[in-house]
C-alpha positions in Angstrom: 24.2 -8.6 -5.7 25.8 -11.4 -3.7 24.0 -13.5 -1.1 26.6 -12.5 1.4 26.0 -8.8 1.0 22.2 -9.3 1.2 22.3 -11.3 4.4 23.9 -8.4 6.3 21.9 -5.5 4.7 18.8 -3.9 6.2 18.9 -0.9 3.9 18.6 -1.1 0.1 18.7 1.6 -2.6 15.8 1.9 -5.0 17.8 0.7 -8.0 19.0 -2.4 -6.0 15.4 -2.9 -5.0 14.2 -2.9 -8.6 17.0 -5.3 -9.7 16.6 -7.8 -6.8 12.9 -7.5 -5.8 12.3 -11.3 -5.6 15.4 -11.9 -3.3 14.5 -8.9 -1.1 10.8 -10.0 -0.8 12.1 -13.5 0.3 14.1 -11.8 3.1 11.0 -9.8 4.2 8.9 -13.0 4.2 11.5 -14.5 6.6 10.9 -11.6 9.0 13.7 -9.2 8.0 12.8 -5.5 7.9 14.2 -3.6 4.9 14.5 0.1 4.5 14.3 1.4 1.0 16.3 4.5 0.2 16.2 7.0 -2.7 19.2 9.4 -2.8 20.2 8.3 0.7 16.9 9.2 2.2 14.6 6.4 3.5 11.3 6.4 1.5 9.8 3.1 2.6 10.0 0.3 5.1 9.2 -3.3 4.1 8.0 -5.7 6.7 6.1 -8.9 6.7 2.3 -8.8 7.4 1.3 -9.5 11.0 1.4 -13.2 11.6 -1.9 -12.9 13.6 -3.8 -11.9 10.5 -2.3 -14.8 8.5 -1.1 -12.2 6.0 -4.5 -11.0 5.2 -5.3 -7.3 5.2 -8.6 -6.0 6.7 -10.4 -3.8 4.2 -13.2 -1.5 5.4 -16.7 -2.3 4.4 -17.5 0.7 2.1 -21.0 -0.5 1.3 -21.9 -0.6 5.0 -20.5 2.8 5.5 -22.4 4.3 2.6 -25.7 3.1 4.0 -25.4 5.5 6.9 -24.6 8.6 4.7 -27.4 11.0 4.0 -26.6 13.7 1.5 -28.2 17.1 1.7 -30.0 18.6 -1.2 -31.9 17.2 -4.1 -30.8 14.3 -6.3 -28.4 15.1 -9.2 -31.0 13.8 -11.7 -33.4 16.6 -10.6 -30.7 19.2 -10.9 -29.9 18.0 -14.5 -33.5 18.1 -15.4 -33.8 21.7 -14.2 -30.7 22.7 -16.1 -32.1 21.2 -19.3 -35.4 23.0 -19.0 -33.7 26.4 -18.8 
């Protein structure tokens, strides 16, 4: 794919995406938005991460969430013991 073609393109087909991933990602890093199509239907939109976050994604704290969860019923180990005794 020529550089001239890529500079004017905001939509790229899946096959072109696979063949030119590095070049397309460079364009996204420079702030361009790229729509990825499969069979002429848009299936994804590539954009650079928000500059305010410095490119870092915020992940939820799953361990903190799990501390507040109280499951109903008895522990699975007790259920297994009971099943073995039958």
